[in-house]
N, C-alpha and C positions, 0 to 999 in steps of 0.2 A: 564517979563511976558507980554504976548500978548493975546488979545481977538480973538478967532477963532470961526467961525461958523462951527459946526459939521453937516454935511449933510448926507442924505440917500445915501449910495453907490449904485452901480449897483446891482439891485435885480432881474435881468432877465426881464421876460415879465410882471411882476406884476406892475400895475399902479393904483393909487387912492385906496391904501389899507388902511384899517381903523386901527387907533391906539387903541389897546385894553388894553394896560398896560404901565404905566410909572414906570420905574425901578430906577430912580434917581430923586432928587429934588435939587433946588438951595442950594448951600453950600456944596454939596457932593463932595468929592474928587474921581475922577475916574481914572482908568488906561487904557492904550491902550488895545483895544479889549474888554473892559468891556461893557456889554449890557446896552443900555440906554432906549430903548423902545421895546415893542413887537407889531408887526403889524400882521394883519390877513386878508387873502383874502377868497374867497369861497372854495379854495383848500388847503391852507397851512397857517401855522403861522410861523413867523420868528422873530428873535431878531436883532435889529440894533445896531452894536457895535460902540464904540468910536474910532475915528482915531487918537486921541491925548490923552495925560494924562494932568490932571489939575483939576481945581475947577469949578463946574457948576455955572455960573452966572445967566443964565436966560433960562427957557424952552420956546421953540417956538411952541410947540404943546400941545394939550390937548386930553383927552380921547374922542374918536369918530372922531377926525380929519382925513382927508384923506391925505396921503403922497405918493410921487413917488420918483424916482431917482432924486437927487439934492435938494429935500426939506430940509430946515434947521430944524434940530431937536432941537438944543440948542446952546447957546453961552458959550464958555469955556475959562476960563483964563488959557491958556496953560502954562505948565512948560517947559522951554527951554531944560533942560537936558533930560526930558522924550521924548520930541519931537525929539531931535536929535538921541535918542537911537532907534528910530523906522525907520529903513532904508527902510522898505517896507510899502506900503499902506495897510490899514486894509482889510482883506479878506471880500468878500461878504458873507452875512449871508447865512447859509444853511437852506433851507426850511425843516420844520418838519411837519409830518402829523398832521392835525387838530384833536384835542381831541373832539370826538363827545359828545354832551350833552346828558345825559341819558333821555330816554322818557319812562315813565311808562304807561302801558295800563290804560285807563279810568281815568287818572290823569291830571290836568291842567299842562300847560307848566311850566318849572322850573322858579322860581322867580329870580330877579337879585341877585347878590352876597350878602349874608347876612351881616348885620352890626355886629360889635363885640358883641352886645347884643344878636344877633340871630345866632351866629356862630354855625355851626354843631358840634355836639359831636361825635368824632370818635367812630366807632363801631368796636371793636377789638374782634376777635374770642377768646373765653376763652381757655386757655391752660389746659391740663389735670391736675387735682389736684396733682397728684404724680410726675409731670414733673418739675424738677428743672429749674431755670433760665438758659437759654442756651447762652453762650457768642458767639460773632461773630466768624465765621469760615472762615478765609481767603481762604481756599481751596475750598469753596463751589462754585458751578457753578453760574455764574452771570445770572441775569434775562435777558430775551431777550428784545431788543428795547433800545432806547437811553433815559436815564433819563432826565426829563424836568428840566434843570438847566442852569443858565447863565455861560458864560466862567469864570467869576471871582469865582463863586461858585465851578465850576469844578476844578479850580486851587487850591482853598482852600482845597477841599476834597483830591486832590492828595497829597498835602503837609502833611495832617494828615493821609494819608493812608486809607481814608474812601471809601468803595465801594458804589457809589451813587445808584446802582441798589437795595440796601437794605434799602435806606433811604426813609421814608414816607414824601412826600412833603406837607407842610401846606399852601403854597401860592396859588394864583388863578390857577384853573385847575390843581392842584397837583404839582405846581412848587416847586422845592426844594430851600430853602433859606439858608443863612449862619447860621441862628439860628437852622434850622433842622439838619445841619451837626454837629453843636456844641452839640445839644441835643443827637444825635446819639452817639457821642464820649463819652459823659458823661454816657450814659446808658450802653455802653459796659464796661467802666471802673468800673461802679458800679455793674455790673453783673446782671442788671435788664432787659436787652433787651430780650424779649421772642418771640414776634410774628414774627418780621422780620427775626431773626436768624433761627427760626424753619422753617419758610417758605423757607429759602434759602437751608436748609439741607434736607428738606423733598422731596421725589420723586414727580413727577407730579401727581396731583390728578386723581384717577381713574374715568372713565366715570360714571356719575350718582351719584357722591358723593355730588355735590353741592358746592365743595370747590374751591376757586380760582377765583370767579367771579369778585373780585376787584371792587365792587360797591361803589359809593360815600356814605358817611355816611348820615344818615337820618337827615334832617334839624331840628334844635332845635329852636323853636319860642315861644316867650312869647305872647300868644294870648290875654292875659288879657289887654295888653296895647292898643289893638284895640277896645275893647268893652267887655260887660259882657259875661262870659263863665260859663259853668257847666261841671264838670268832672264826667264821668260815667265809671266805670270799665267794661271791656268786660266780658261777661259771659263765663263759662267754655267751652261750645260748640264752641263759636266763636273763642276763643283762640286756641283750638285744630284744628278746621277746617281752621282757618286763616293761621296757619303755613303750613298745608298741601297744601292749595291753592297756597300760595306763592311759595313753592317748585315746584309744578306741573306747574305753569304758567311760571316759569323761566327755568326749566330744560327740558321741552318738546317742541320741534319745532312743534307747533300746527297750523293747518289750518282748516278753517270752510267752508263747502259748505252749501248754502242755497237753498231750493227747496220748492215746494208746492205739497200737495197730495189732490186729490179729494176724500172726505169722505162723499159725499152726500148720497149714498146708505148705507154706513156703519153706519152713524148716524141714519138713519131711522130704521135700524135693531137694533141698540142699544136701541132706544126709545121703540121699540116693545118688546124687551127682558125685559126691566124694567116693562112694563105693565103686562107681563106674570108672572113675579116673584115678583110682588108688595107685596104679602102676605108673602113671605119668608124673607123679610127684606134685601135682597141682592140688592145693587144698582150697576149696571154695568156702569163703566165710560169708556171714550174713551181710557184712559191710559191702561186699561186691554187689549184692542184690540192691542194697540201699543206694549205691551210686547210680545204678541204672534207673531205679525208681525215682530218684531225685532229678535226673535228667528229664524224665517224662513230665514230672511236675513243673520243672523250670520252663519247659517248652509251653506248657499250658498257661503258666503264670509268668510271663517274661520279665515283669518288673523285679522279680526275685533274682534275675540273672543280669543285673545292671549295676551301675556305679554312678554316684553323683559327681558332676563336674561344674561347680559353681551353681548356677540356677538351671542347669541342663541335666538331663538324665541320659546316660550312655547305655543303651540296651545292646547287649552282646549277642551275636548270632553264632557263638561257639560255646561249648560246654566243657570247661575244664574243672574237675572236681578235686578239691584238696581234702586230705584226710589227716587228722592229727595222729602222729606216731610217737609213742613213748620211747625215750632213749635214756641211757644212764646219765646223760648230761642235761636232760630236759625235753620238753615237747618240741617237735618240729612238724612242719606241714608239707609233706610231699604232694605233688599234684599229678592226677591222672589226666593227661591231655586228650582232648577229643573223645571223651567218654561215650558220647552218643554214637560213635562209629565202632565201638568195641563190644564184644560179647562178654558174658560173665566169666568164662574161662580165661580170656585174655586179660581182663581187668584183675582177676585174682592173681594171675602170674605176675603182672606188672606191680601190683601192690606188694607182693612178697619180695620182689627185687628191690623196690624202693625202701621198704621197711628194713631190709638187711643193710642197705647202704646207710640208712639213718642210724642204725645201731652202731655201725662201724665208723660213723662220722665222715662218710665219704659223699654225702649229698652235695651237689653243686647248686649254684644259684638257679640254673635252668630247671632243676628238679623241683624247686620250691616257688616258682613264679608263675603268674598268669591265671591263678585260680579265679573262677567266677562264683563259686559257692563252696562252702566247707562243711564237712561232717566231722564232728568230734564224738568218738565212740568210746565209752568206758567198757564196752564188751562184757567179759565175764567178771570184771572186778566187783561189780555190785552197784548199789544205789538205785534210786527210783527216778528222780528228775533232777535237773540242775539248770543253771542259767549260763550257757556259753557266751563268751564275749565275741562280738562280730569281728571278723578279720578284715579290717578296712584295706582297700576301698570297696570290698564287697558290702552288700546291704542285708545279708541274712546268713545264718549258720544253723545247722541242725545238730542238736545234742541227742545222743542215744545211750540208754542205760541197759542193764542186764534184763533180758526177757524172763518171764516167770509164768507158771501155770496159774490160771484164775478160773473160778466158776462163772460161766456166762449163761444167761437165760436165752434159750432158742425158741421160746414161745410155748414150749411144752414142759421143759425141764432144764435144770442146770447141767451144763456140759463143760468139761475141762478144755480150756483154750490157752494157747501160748500167746501172751500179750507182750508187745515190745513198747516200752515207754519212749515217747518222742518229745523233745523240747526244742521248739523252733524260736530262735531269737531274731528279731527283725528291726530294721531302722524305720522309725515312725515318720521320718521325713519323706520316705519314699513309699512305704507300705502302710495300709490301714488295717485295723483289726479284722474287718470282714474278709479281706483278701488273705490274711494270715490264717484265719480259720478255714477258709476254703482250701488253701494250699495243704494244710495239715490233714484235712479230711480226704482230699484227693490222694495224697501220699499214702494214707492208711488204706484206702480202697485198692491201690496198686499192690501194696504189700500183702493184702488179704487175697487178692486174685491177680497173680503176676501176668496173666494173659492180657491185662489192660495196657501193658507197655507197648503192645502191638497196635493199639488203636490210634 
């Protein structure tokens, strides 16, 4: 037996790459070409293999260390027979694409790898109740891409005849371990493997089904160990809307345009209307004007009043406008039907009635269905801009924040103008940036001079 320093081989142009994973420890017996560590640059991750077989005596690197070609990885008590059996030097590791860390909108950056007590619970899509357990099908088409596994695991899988493309990795960044291969084999023999085999046999998911996103499981954390907690169950409305919002946020390639509309004269007209109709009990809000303005913009740009149906676009020749209403139990979206056929006063009265029903929890399905476009208004709450989530199957939504006075240059001097922030979110599969910019600009023109709705 001889002590040998196993070094980093030629890894191309990569220098000072970080060690992100230690795959062996002192006392482990390793084979030729078995992966010892994983390193990662800003472009790729790669495994460093062993050039000799033997027993690991001492690791020379730790997590976070920087290594380059020639850096000592560990000291190995080499086995003479194994060394002699290796006539060729170990091949240089092959760079593999970096697995991007998932980033969720409006959520803090992912925490470090969870401890065993905080390990994520895998989220497995439930199989149909009537579907029997499906055994592995060797003839199934393999998944695209190279499974994330070390050479020793690949060899072990080949010996057992296990298709790595169907194995769910439990190691860091989805790495497939020896235990994963063994568990897969046991599951197949027991006839309990469902999800992997069904996914391998099923055809590619159709567009819009939401299947096959391959997201990481949600982290399972014992929050009580950090401090006092209180558990509150989500209300029925939030449960329903949450599932819809998640689907829409993930499935729709959404883009948001931000703009400002000058509503100085329109606000003066609104105040005047309320004074004139004070005795009638009808209160005209800016949202009523927005609904009429949006109808005019939707007629000029009909693709915003459409829905996707596979590869076809369904353009609607009716204009039903939904508006987000805040209730004690969460947001709901009542719909003003045939808004193009109603005046400002009628829309204001209908909005008040629907909002009251929403607060009392008396909205029926008919009150919240059929919208072709939605307006989400934060009204007097505040804020400047935001990114509303499209209410599928619609293809656009308008977000509105609190208006405020701003100095605007009229060519001679700065004058105070009341500006309304607009945030238009649109589905990029249907609408392009130029059309969205024109829609927002036209909407701003209507709000600045409401006589344009007559054109």
